[in-house]
VEXVOSE-540520 format. One line per field, with one value per atom (N, C-alpha, C, O): residue in one letter; atom name; x, y, z. Coordinates in nm, 3 decimals, m for minus. Example, Ala and Ser with C-alpha at 12.3 -4.5 7.8 and 13.67 -1.06 7.14 Angstrom:
# residues 2
rest <- c(a	a	a	a	s	s	s	s)
atom <- c(N	CA	C	O	N	CA	C	O)
c1 <- c(1.319	1.230	1.320	1.424	1.285	1.367	1.290	1.341)
c2 <- c(m0.569	m0.450	m0.330	m0.332	m0.225	m0.106	0.003	0.114)
c3 <- c(0.780	0.780	0.780	0.846	0.708	0.714	0.787	0.804)
END
This chain:
# residues 185
rest <- c(m	m	m	m	m	m	m	m	r	r	r	r	v	v	v	v	v	v	v	v	t	t	t	t	l	l	l	l	d	d	d	d	s	s	s	s	k	k	k	k	a	a	a	a	v	v	v	v	n	n	n	n	t	t	t	t	w	w	w	w	v	v	v	v	a	a	a	a	i	i	i	i	l	l	l	l	s	s	s	s	g	g	g	g	g	g	g	g	g	g	g	g	l	l	l	l	l	l	l	l	r	r	r	r	g	g	g	g	e	e	e	e	r	r	r	r	e	e	e	e	t	t	t	t	e	e	e	e	g	g	g	g	a	a	a	a	e	e	e	e	l	l	l	l	a	a	a	a	g	g	g	g	k	k	k	k	i	i	i	i	v	v	v	v	g	g	g	g	e	e	e	e	v	v	v	v	r	r	r	r	l	l	l	l	s	s	s	s	e	e	e	e	l	l	l	l	r	r	r	r	a	a	a	a	w	w	w	w	l	l	l	l	t	t	t	t	a	a	a	a	l	l	l	l	a	a	a	a	p	p	p	p	a	a	a	a	q	q	q	q	q	q	q	q	e	e	e	e	d	d	d	d	i	i	i	i	r	r	r	r	s	s	s	s	a	a	a	a	a	a	a	a	i	i	i	i	e	e	e	e	l	l	l	l	c	c	c	c	m	m	m	m	w	w	w	w	m	m	m	m	a	a	a	a	v	v	v	v	a	a	a	a	d	d	d	d	r	r	r	r	v	v	v	v	i	i	i	i	d	d	d	d	p	p	p	p	a	a	a	a	e	e	e	e	r	r	r	r	d	d	d	d	l	l	l	l	l	l	l	l	g	g	g	g	d	d	d	d	v	v	v	v	v	v	v	v	r	r	r	r	a	a	a	a	s	s	s	s	g	g	g	g	l	l	l	l	s	s	s	s	p	p	p	p	a	a	a	a	d	d	d	d	e	e	e	e	q	q	q	q	r	r	r	r	m	m	m	m	l	l	l	l	d	d	d	d	l	l	l	l	l	l	l	l	q	q	q	q	s	s	s	s	a	a	a	a	l	l	l	l	g	g	g	g	d	d	d	d	i	i	i	i	r	r	r	r	r	r	r	r	l	l	l	l	p	p	p	p	h	h	h	h	l	l	l	l	e	e	e	e	t	t	t	t	l	l	l	l	a	a	a	a	e	e	e	e	r	r	r	r	l	l	l	l	d	d	d	d	h	h	h	h	p	p	p	p	v	v	v	v	l	l	l	l	r	r	r	r	e	e	e	e	l	l	l	l	m	m	m	m	l	l	l	l	a	a	a	a	l	l	l	l	a	a	a	a	w	w	w	w	h	h	h	h	v	v	v	v	a	a	a	a	n	n	n	n	a	a	a	a	d	d	d	d	g	g	g	g	f	f	f	f	v	v	v	v	d	d	d	d	a	a	a	a	l	l	l	l	e	e	e	e	s	s	s	s	s	s	s	s	s	s	s	s	y	y	y	y	g	g	g	g	r	r	r	r	l	l	l	l	a	a	a	a	a	a	a	a	i	i	i	i	f	f	f	f	g	g	g	g	v	v	v	v	p	p	p	p	a	a	a	a	n	n	n	n	v	v	v	v	a	a	a	a	r	r	r	r	a	a	a	a	i	i	i	i	t	t	t	t	l	l	l	l	v	v	v	v	l	l	l	l	r	r	r	r	s	s	s	s)
atom <- c(N	CA	C	O	N	CA	C	O	N	CA	C	O	N	CA	C	O	N	CA	C	O	N	CA	C	O	N	CA	C	O	N	CA	C	O	N	CA	C	O	N	CA	C	O	N	CA	C	O	N	CA	C	O	N	CA	C	O	N	CA	C	O	N	CA	C	O	N	CA	C	O	N	CA	C	O	N	CA	C	O	N	CA	C	O	N	CA	C	O	N	CA	C	O	N	CA	C	O	N	CA	C	O	N	CA	C	O	N	CA	C	O	N	CA	C	O	N	CA	C	O	N	CA	C	O	N	CA	C	O	N	CA	C	O	N	CA	C	O	N	CA	C	O	N	CA	C	O	N	CA	C	O	N	CA	C	O	N	CA	C	O	N	CA	C	O	N	CA	C	O	N	CA	C	O	N	CA	C	O	N	CA	C	O	N	CA	C	O	N	CA	C	O	N	CA	C	O	N	CA	C	O	N	CA	C	O	N	CA	C	O	N	CA	C	O	N	CA	C	O	N	CA	C	O	N	CA	C	O	N	CA	C	O	N	CA	C	O	N	CA	C	O	N	CA	C	O	N	CA	C	O	N	CA	C	O	N	CA	C	O	N	CA	C	O	N	CA	C	O	N	CA	C	O	N	CA	C	O	N	CA	C	O	N	CA	C	O	N	CA	C	O	N	CA	C	O	N	CA	C	O	N	CA	C	O	N	CA	C	O	N	CA	C	O	N	CA	C	O	N	CA	C	O	N	CA	C	O	N	CA	C	O	N	CA	C	O	N	CA	C	O	N	CA	C	O	N	CA	C	O	N	CA	C	O	N	CA	C	O	N	CA	C	O	N	CA	C	O	N	CA	C	O	N	CA	C	O	N	CA	C	O	N	CA	C	O	N	CA	C	O	N	CA	C	O	N	CA	C	O	N	CA	C	O	N	CA	C	O	N	CA	C	O	N	CA	C	O	N	CA	C	O	N	CA	C	O	N	CA	C	O	N	CA	C	O	N	CA	C	O	N	CA	C	O	N	CA	C	O	N	CA	C	O	N	CA	C	O	N	CA	C	O	N	CA	C	O	N	CA	C	O	N	CA	C	O	N	CA	C	O	N	CA	C	O	N	CA	C	O	N	CA	C	O	N	CA	C	O	N	CA	C	O	N	CA	C	O	N	CA	C	O	N	CA	C	O	N	CA	C	O	N	CA	C	O	N	CA	C	O	N	CA	C	O	N	CA	C	O	N	CA	C	O	N	CA	C	O	N	CA	C	O	N	CA	C	O	N	CA	C	O	N	CA	C	O	N	CA	C	O	N	CA	C	O	N	CA	C	O	N	CA	C	O	N	CA	C	O	N	CA	C	O	N	CA	C	O	N	CA	C	O	N	CA	C	O	N	CA	C	O	N	CA	C	O	N	CA	C	O	N	CA	C	O	N	CA	C	O	N	CA	C	O	N	CA	C	O	N	CA	C	O	N	CA	C	O	N	CA	C	O	N	CA	C	O	N	CA	C	O	N	CA	C	O	N	CA	C	O	N	CA	C	O	N	CA	C	O	N	CA	C	O	N	CA	C	O	N	CA	C	O	N	CA	C	O	N	CA	C	O	N	CA	C	O	N	CA	C	O	N	CA	C	O	N	CA	C	O	N	CA	C	O	N	CA	C	O	N	CA	C	O	N	CA	C	O	N	CA	C	O	N	CA	C	O	N	CA	C	O	N	CA	C	O	N	CA	C	O	N	CA	C	O	N	CA	C	O	N	CA	C	O	N	CA	C	O	N	CA	C	O	N	CA	C	O	N	CA	C	O	N	CA	C	O	N	CA	C	O	N	CA	C	O	N	CA	C	O	N	CA	C	O	N	CA	C	O	N	CA	C	O	N	CA	C	O	N	CA	C	O)
c1 <- c(6.931	7.025	6.957	6.870	6.998	6.945	7.046	7.163	7.000	7.088	7.085	6.977	7.200	7.207	7.305	7.394	7.289	7.377	7.510	7.514	7.618	7.751	7.778	7.768	7.811	7.846	7.983	8.069	8.004	8.135	8.239	8.233	8.335	8.437	8.517	8.551	8.547	8.629	8.562	8.630	8.430	8.360	8.373	8.403	8.351	8.355	8.498	8.527	8.587	8.725	8.789	8.876	8.748	8.807	8.775	8.849	8.665	8.627	8.733	8.773	8.777	8.878	9.012	9.083	9.045	9.176	9.195	9.308	9.090	9.107	9.030	9.006	8.992	8.919	8.992	8.929	9.122	9.192	9.300	9.369	9.317	9.419	9.373	9.327	9.385	9.343	9.193	9.141	9.123	8.979	8.910	8.973	8.785	8.709	8.654	8.579	8.690	8.628	8.627	8.521	8.745	8.751	8.801	8.755	8.890	8.954	8.885	8.788	8.937	8.882	8.887	8.796	8.995	9.013	8.898	8.865	8.839	8.736	8.596	8.502	8.578	8.448	8.339	8.231	8.366	8.265	8.228	8.111	8.329	8.303	8.223	8.133	8.256	8.185	8.040	7.950	8.017	7.880	7.797	7.683	7.856	7.785	7.762	7.652	7.863	7.848	7.740	7.661	7.735	7.632	7.493	7.399	7.479	7.349	7.309	7.190	7.406	7.376	7.343	7.244	7.424	7.406	7.366	7.330	7.372	7.338	7.461	7.553	7.462	7.578	7.605	7.721	7.501	7.521	7.588	7.684	7.536	7.594	7.734	7.820	7.759	7.893	7.991	8.105	7.948	8.033	8.064	8.176	7.966	7.989	8.095	8.182	8.086	8.184	8.323	8.421	8.333	8.462	8.525	8.644	8.446	8.498	8.544	8.648	8.467	8.501	8.632	8.719	8.645	8.767	8.889	8.996	8.873	8.985	9.039	9.158	8.950	8.990	9.061	9.118	9.058	9.120	9.271	9.325	9.338	9.484	9.518	9.436	9.636	9.675	9.661	9.618	9.697	9.685	9.539	9.509	9.449	9.306	9.256	9.177	9.302	9.263	9.308	9.233	9.430	9.482	9.405	9.381	9.367	9.289	9.153	9.104	9.093	8.965	8.982	8.899	9.088	9.113	9.131	9.076	9.209	9.230	9.098	9.070	9.018	8.889	8.797	8.724	8.800	8.717	8.759	8.674	8.888	8.938	8.901	8.859	8.915	8.880	8.731	8.692	8.648	8.505	8.479	8.397	8.549	8.536	8.573	8.506	8.680	8.723	8.616	8.586	8.560	8.456	8.339	8.287	8.297	8.183	8.217	8.132	8.337	8.377	8.375	8.344	8.409	8.413	8.288	8.280	8.191	8.072	7.995	7.934	7.996	7.924	8.013	7.972	8.134	8.231	8.284	8.353	8.250	8.298	8.348	8.276	8.469	8.519	8.547	8.628	8.477	8.488	8.618	8.661	8.679	8.799	8.776	8.867	8.655	8.625	8.630	8.678	8.582	8.588	8.732	8.773	8.809	8.950	9.025	9.104	9.000	9.066	9.025	9.109	8.896	8.848	8.916	8.959	8.926	8.990	9.137	9.188	9.206	9.346	9.362	9.452	9.273	9.277	9.252	9.318	9.155	9.122	9.242	9.276	9.306	9.423	9.535	9.594	9.563	9.673	9.643	9.736	9.515	9.479	9.454	9.420	9.469	9.430	9.520	9.479	9.641	9.733	9.795	9.857	9.780	9.845	9.995	10.042	10.069	10.214	10.241	10.156	10.359	10.389	10.376	10.328	10.418	10.409	10.263	10.226	10.179	10.037	9.965	9.875	10.005	9.947	9.977	9.888	10.100	10.137	10.063	10.019	10.048	9.973	9.829	9.773	9.769	9.632	9.625	9.532	9.721	9.722	9.741	9.680	9.826	9.844	9.716	9.678	9.649	9.523	9.418	9.343	9.413	9.320	9.347	9.254	9.472	9.506	9.465	9.412	9.489	9.451	9.300	9.248	9.229	9.084	9.016	8.908	9.079	9.022	9.011	8.919	9.103	9.101	9.029	8.982	9.021	8.962	8.910	8.988	8.780	8.718	8.745	8.737	8.778	8.804	8.930	8.956	9.009	9.130	9.093	9.173	8.970	8.926	8.867	8.818	8.872	8.808	8.657	8.597	8.598	8.453	8.385	8.442	8.265	8.191	8.171	8.176	8.149	8.132	8.258	8.250	8.373	8.500	8.512	8.555	8.475	8.480	8.382	8.412	8.266	8.168	8.223	8.195	8.301	8.362	8.464	8.478	8.535	8.638	8.578	8.631	8.469	8.399	8.275	8.162	8.299	8.192	8.118	8.044	8.134	8.056	7.936	7.953	7.814	7.695	7.700	7.654	7.753	7.760	7.864	7.841	7.975	8.077	8.020	8.048	7.941	7.881	7.791	7.790	7.715	7.628	7.711	7.678	7.818	7.906	7.974	7.996	8.008	8.069	7.969	8.007	7.842	7.739	7.734	7.724	7.741	7.742	7.863	7.853	7.977	8.099	8.085	8.127	8.027	8.006	7.913	7.937	7.808	7.716	7.789	7.768	7.874	7.952	8.043	8.055	8.105	8.192	8.109	8.150	7.994	7.908	7.866	7.848	7.851	7.805	7.919	7.893	8.042	8.157	8.148	8.197	8.086	8.072	7.942	7.913	7.865	7.740	7.618	7.506	7.637	7.526	7.541	7.652	7.427	7.425	7.337	7.216	7.399	7.322	7.256	7.277	7.176	7.098	7.188	7.155	7.300	7.390	7.454	7.467	7.493	7.550	7.444	7.474	7.322	7.214	7.185	7.167	7.181	7.157	7.277	7.259	7.397	7.516	7.510	7.547	7.464	7.447	7.346	7.368	7.236	7.136	7.192	7.164	7.271	7.336	7.432	7.435	7.510	7.603	7.528	7.569	7.420	7.340	7.290	7.293	7.242	7.193	7.304	7.283	7.420	7.533	7.577	7.615	7.571	7.608	7.498	7.519	7.383	7.274	7.205	7.145	7.213	7.147	7.011	7.004	6.903	6.770	6.757	6.818	6.676	6.660	6.613	6.657	6.525	6.478	6.590	6.593	6.682	6.797	6.893	6.946	6.916	7.004	6.948	7.023	6.816	6.754	6.768	6.796	6.750	6.762	6.904	6.922	7.003	7.141	7.158	7.220	7.103	7.114	7.042	7.086	6.931	6.856	6.935	6.934	7.004	7.088	7.197	7.227	7.255	7.364	7.316	7.394	7.189	7.135	7.093	7.076	7.078	7.028	7.138	7.112)
c2 <- c(10.960	10.915	10.911	10.993	10.817	10.803	10.864	10.826	10.955	11.016	10.926	10.892	10.888	10.803	10.861	10.939	10.824	10.871	10.800	10.679	10.872	10.811	10.735	10.789	10.610	10.523	10.557	10.602	10.537	10.564	10.472	10.350	10.531	10.454	10.366	10.254	10.415	10.336	10.203	10.100	10.203	10.080	9.977	9.860	10.017	9.922	9.888	9.773	9.985	9.959	9.851	9.778	9.841	9.739	9.598	9.505	9.582	9.448	9.386	9.272	9.459	9.404	9.393	9.294	9.493	9.495	9.377	9.330	9.328	9.223	9.096	9.015	9.079	8.958	8.833	8.734	8.837	8.718	8.748	8.656	8.870	8.903	8.869	8.957	8.744	8.701	8.686	8.687	8.672	8.656	8.785	8.890	8.777	8.891	8.973	8.922	9.100	9.197	9.156	9.139	9.140	9.094	9.196	9.195	9.283	9.370	9.503	9.534	9.584	9.716	9.802	9.880	9.788	9.867	9.845	9.932	9.728	9.691	9.701	9.649	9.765	9.769	9.825	9.766	9.937	9.997	9.902	9.886	9.840	9.746	9.626	9.578	9.576	9.460	9.495	9.416	9.614	9.655	9.664	9.618	9.723	9.734	9.596	9.567	9.511	9.375	9.300	9.227	9.318	9.253	9.301	9.222	9.429	9.482	9.422	9.399	9.398	9.348	9.199	9.157	9.119	8.974	8.909	8.792	8.983	8.926	8.867	8.819	8.870	8.824	8.675	8.635	8.594	8.449	8.417	8.340	8.475	8.449	8.506	8.447	8.620	8.678	8.586	8.571	8.526	8.430	8.309	8.259	8.262	8.150	8.187	8.106	8.309	8.353	8.362	8.322	8.414	8.422	8.284	8.267	8.187	8.051	7.993	7.928	8.017	7.966	8.027	7.956	8.159	8.228	8.183	8.164	8.166	8.126	7.989	7.962	7.902	7.765	7.758	7.654	7.865	7.862	7.873	7.932	7.817	7.830	7.975	8.045	8.021	8.161	8.198	8.309	8.108	8.140	8.161	8.248	8.083	8.101	8.233	8.302	8.268	8.395	8.512	8.608	8.506	8.613	8.621	8.730	8.507	8.507	8.573	8.644	8.551	8.614	8.765	8.840	8.810	8.955	9.013	9.118	8.945	8.993	8.997	9.093	8.892	8.887	8.999	9.058	9.029	9.137	9.271	9.353	9.292	9.416	9.422	9.527	9.311	9.306	9.334	9.399	9.285	9.312	9.462	9.519	9.525	9.670	9.744	9.839	9.700	9.763	9.746	9.840	9.627	9.600	9.696	9.754	9.711	9.799	9.943	10.016	9.984	10.123	10.157	10.270	10.061	10.087	10.037	10.046	9.983	9.927	10.030	9.995	10.155	10.259	10.329	10.428	10.278	10.328	10.467	10.529	10.515	10.644	10.623	10.568	10.665	10.652	10.792	10.868	10.819	10.947	10.949	10.843	11.064	11.069	11.010	10.950	11.025	10.968	10.815	10.751	10.757	10.612	10.566	10.466	10.639	10.605	10.611	10.522	10.717	10.731	10.618	10.561	10.584	10.477	10.345	10.271	10.316	10.191	10.188	10.085	10.297	10.303	10.279	10.207	10.340	10.319	10.173	10.118	10.112	9.971	9.883	9.793	9.907	9.827	9.844	9.746	9.969	9.994	9.941	9.908	9.932	9.883	9.732	9.678	9.666	9.525	9.428	9.315	9.469	9.376	9.276	9.179	9.297	9.210	9.234	9.337	9.140	9.158	9.280	9.317	9.342	9.458	9.426	9.509	9.308	9.271	9.259	9.306	9.196	9.183	9.316	9.344	9.399	9.533	9.610	9.675	9.604	9.673	9.614	9.687	9.482	9.416	9.467	9.490	9.485	9.536	9.681	9.718	9.763	9.903	9.911	9.996	9.824	9.819	9.772	9.824	9.673	9.624	9.735	9.750	9.812	9.924	10.020	10.062	10.055	10.146	10.089	10.161	9.961	9.895	9.891	9.914	9.860	9.847	9.980	9.982	10.089	10.220	10.241	10.308	10.185	10.198	10.084	10.100	9.969	9.851	9.756	9.685	9.754	9.671	9.522	9.442	9.486	9.345	9.293	9.173	9.382	9.341	9.272	9.199	9.297	9.240	9.100	9.070	9.016	8.885	8.900	9.000	8.802	8.801	8.785	8.728	8.836	8.825	8.680	8.648	8.594	8.452	8.395	8.312	8.438	8.395	8.448	8.375	8.573	8.631	8.558	8.536	8.521	8.448	8.312	8.266	8.248	8.120	8.140	8.054	8.250	8.276	8.328	8.301	8.401	8.454	8.368	8.412	8.244	8.144	8.115	8.017	8.195	8.177	8.272	8.389	8.224	8.309	8.438	8.542	8.432	8.551	8.648	8.769	8.595	8.678	8.749	8.867	8.678	8.738	8.855	8.957	8.842	8.953	9.073	9.187	9.048	9.159	9.221	9.342	9.139	9.192	9.274	9.372	9.237	9.320	9.457	9.560	9.456	9.583	9.666	9.787	9.601	9.671	9.727	9.840	9.649	9.695	9.816	9.912	9.812	9.926	10.050	10.161	10.029	10.139	10.201	10.323	10.119	10.170	10.248	10.356	10.195	10.264	10.401	10.496	10.410	10.532	10.623	10.725	10.589	10.668	10.814	10.902	10.840	10.977	11.043	11.156	10.972	11.027	10.995	11.030	10.928	10.893	10.749	10.700	10.684	10.553	10.571	10.589	10.567	10.588	10.458	10.353	10.467	10.352	10.235	10.120	10.262	10.154	10.086	9.964	10.166	10.107	10.024	9.917	10.074	10.002	9.869	9.766	9.871	9.745	9.650	9.529	9.705	9.622	9.554	9.438	9.628	9.572	9.457	9.352	9.476	9.370	9.247	9.134	9.270	9.158	9.084	8.961	9.159	9.098	9.014	8.902	9.068	8.993	8.862	8.758	8.867	8.746	8.643	8.525	8.688	8.596	8.537	8.420	8.617	8.569	8.482	8.423	8.473	8.392	8.456	8.387	8.588	8.660	8.706	8.777	8.666	8.707	8.859	8.932	8.906	9.050	9.122	9.234	9.060	9.127	9.143	9.242	9.048	9.058	9.165	9.244	9.168	9.270	9.410	9.502	9.426	9.556	9.591	9.705	9.493	9.516	9.562	9.646	9.508	9.550	9.699	9.772	9.743	9.884	9.971	10.082	9.922	10.000	10.014	10.120	9.909	9.917	10.020	10.098	10.021	10.114	10.258	10.352	10.276	10.412	10.468	10.589	10.381	10.429	10.488	10.532)
c3 <- c(10.240	10.341	10.476	10.505	10.557	10.690	10.788	10.788	10.871	10.972	11.095	11.144	11.144	11.261	11.360	11.324	11.484	11.589	11.578	11.555	11.593	11.586	11.713	11.823	11.699	11.810	11.862	11.787	11.989	12.049	11.985	12.000	11.916	11.846	11.940	11.904	12.060	12.152	12.182	12.190	12.199	12.233	12.123	12.150	11.999	11.888	11.850	11.817	11.853	11.814	11.900	11.853	12.025	12.111	12.062	12.090	11.991	11.947	11.858	11.879	11.760	11.669	11.741	11.724	11.820	11.885	11.978	11.994	12.037	12.136	12.105	12.194	11.980	11.944	11.991	12.029	11.988	12.032	12.135	12.179	12.173	12.271	12.412	12.485	12.450	12.583	12.596	12.707	12.485	12.491	12.453	12.446	12.431	12.383	12.499	12.582	12.505	12.592	12.739	12.798	12.798	12.935	13.035	13.150	12.999	13.096	13.113	13.043	13.207	13.231	13.106	13.079	13.030	12.908	12.811	12.731	12.817	12.721	12.778	12.716	12.892	12.959	12.868	12.857	12.803	12.715	12.602	12.569	12.542	12.434	12.481	12.411	12.601	12.656	12.685	12.658	12.739	12.768	12.640	12.635	12.537	12.410	12.348	12.300	12.349	12.295	12.371	12.311	12.504	12.584	12.546	12.545	12.514	12.471	12.337	12.311	12.252	12.118	12.118	12.058	12.186	12.178	12.311	12.313	12.420	12.551	12.617	12.550	12.748	12.824	12.807	12.799	12.803	12.790	12.657	12.652	12.549	12.418	12.406	12.341	12.470	12.470	12.542	12.499	12.651	12.722	12.636	12.638	12.560	12.468	12.364	12.332	12.312	12.214	12.275	12.213	12.397	12.464	12.478	12.450	12.520	12.537	12.403	12.395	12.299	12.167	12.119	12.069	12.133	12.088	12.166	12.109	12.296	12.381	12.342	12.355	12.293	12.257	12.122	12.088	12.044	11.912	11.921	12.015	11.823	11.812	11.778	11.717	11.816	11.787	11.639	11.607	11.549	11.405	11.366	11.284	11.423	11.395	11.451	11.386	11.570	11.631	11.545	11.525	11.495	11.411	11.280	11.229	11.224	11.101	11.124	11.036	11.239	11.270	11.279	11.228	11.344	11.351	11.211	11.179	11.128	10.990	10.913	10.842	10.927	10.857	10.905	10.825	11.034	11.087	11.026	10.991	11.014	10.955	10.807	10.757	10.737	10.595	10.576	10.479	10.668	10.662	10.679	10.608	10.772	10.791	10.663	10.624	10.600	10.475	10.367	10.294	10.359	10.260	10.280	10.184	10.405	10.431	10.399	10.348	10.428	10.402	10.253	10.215	10.169	10.026	9.953	9.830	10.027	9.965	9.883	9.782	9.926	9.852	9.749	9.689	9.730	9.633	9.666	9.586	9.785	9.832	9.974	10.057	10.001	10.138	10.193	10.141	10.298	10.367	10.448	10.494	10.467	10.552	10.692	10.749	10.746	10.878	10.873	10.967	10.764	10.748	10.734	10.793	10.656	10.636	10.769	10.801	10.846	10.977	11.071	11.141	11.072	11.157	11.121	11.209	10.992	10.949	10.986	11.031	10.967	11.007	11.156	11.199	11.235	11.381	11.417	11.504	11.350	11.377	11.345	11.422	11.232	11.194	11.296	11.342	11.333	11.427	11.567	11.641	11.604	11.736	11.740	11.845	11.627	11.616	11.689	11.718	11.719	11.785	11.689	11.734	11.561	11.464	11.466	11.514	11.414	11.403	11.314	11.233	11.328	11.243	11.094	11.017	11.053	10.911	10.867	10.759	10.951	10.915	10.923	10.844	11.018	11.027	10.898	10.842	10.852	10.728	10.609	10.520	10.608	10.500	10.497	10.389	10.615	10.622	10.575	10.503	10.615	10.570	10.418	10.352	10.364	10.218	10.149	10.044	10.210	10.153	10.153	10.057	10.260	10.267	10.152	10.083	10.131	10.023	9.888	9.803	9.867	9.740	9.723	9.614	9.832	9.825	9.794	9.735	9.832	9.802	9.651	9.604	9.577	9.432	9.362	9.250	9.428	9.363	9.470	9.534	9.490	9.592	9.569	9.662	9.445	9.415	9.484	9.483	9.542	9.616	9.748	9.806	9.794	9.921	9.900	9.791	10.003	9.992	9.970	10.010	9.906	9.887	10.022	10.116	10.032	10.158	10.200	10.319	10.104	10.138	10.203	10.294	10.156	10.215	10.358	10.448	10.378	10.513	10.605	10.723	10.552	10.633	10.677	10.788	10.591	10.629	10.741	10.829	10.738	10.839	10.969	11.077	10.961	11.077	11.100	11.080	11.141	11.133	11.262	11.268	11.364	11.487	11.481	11.449	11.512	11.498	11.582	11.536	11.701	11.785	11.728	11.724	11.685	11.623	11.500	11.477	11.423	11.304	11.340	11.271	11.446	11.488	11.532	11.499	11.604	11.644	11.523	11.518	11.425	11.304	11.224	11.158	11.228	11.165	11.233	11.167	11.366	11.439	11.400	11.382	11.387	11.348	11.206	11.179	11.116	10.979	10.976	10.902	11.057	11.064	11.117	11.069	11.215	11.272	11.166	11.159	11.086	10.979	10.877	10.834	10.840	10.744	10.798	10.722	10.927	10.992	11.037	11.101	11.005	11.053	11.010	11.080	10.897	10.849	10.895	10.856	10.978	11.031	10.948	10.986	10.834	10.747	10.699	10.677	10.682	10.617	10.494	10.505	10.376	10.254	10.209	10.269	10.103	10.057	10.017	10.045	9.952	9.911	10.032	10.035	10.131	10.253	10.326	10.378	10.330	10.396	10.326	10.392	10.193	10.121	10.134	10.139	10.140	10.161	10.298	10.313	10.397	10.532	10.528	10.589	10.457	10.444	10.374	10.414	10.271	10.199	10.291	10.293	10.368	10.462	10.565	10.596	10.618	10.716	10.656	10.722	10.532	10.466	10.448	10.475	10.405	10.385	10.519	10.526	10.624	10.758	10.820	10.926	10.755	10.809	10.928	11.011	10.937	11.046	10.994	10.894	11.062	11.016	11.008	11.086	10.915	10.892	11.018	11.044	11.097	11.219	11.321	11.394	11.328	11.419	11.368	11.446	11.238	11.180	11.205	11.237	11.192	11.222	11.369	11.403	11.456	11.600	11.636	11.724	11.569	11.594	11.563	11.640	11.451	11.417	11.518	11.547	11.571	11.671	11.800	11.862	11.841	11.962	11.939	12.029	11.821	11.791	11.780	11.797	11.752	11.743	11.878	11.893	11.975	12.105	12.190	12.302)
END
């Protein structure tokens, strides 16, 4: 197992919560998340993502939030073991997502189902189609790494799952490694 530094949950949790709530990472509440996102993808690319998200219809924005949460769930169960810290983090992400009460409940139910059967979650290729902006994909990789590290460790299966996710997202291996290094610093 690889020991890694735990990333500040507040910074990453804001990403899902505000992916479409008035744009990505704009207000004072999201300062920590914006700073971290800027370190990962750069300010120019982050601005491009904000503009892209703002132009989407509300239904598309909500689908992106749901896909981001489903990706977090996938990463949490990728090693077939879910730590209480991972479960708590996922519950917090769902509750902070800003989804409608019905969709929030649907996500919490999906989480419960996925704990017993990972096949309840969408395939990674399907999530990649829904999370189809390159900058968003890099931030989602960071979020996936954060979920894998919620218990303070990233084991070999989680690490290989992260590599598989990066490949499916079309993120070069050196960029995926750089993301993990930013999160460890």
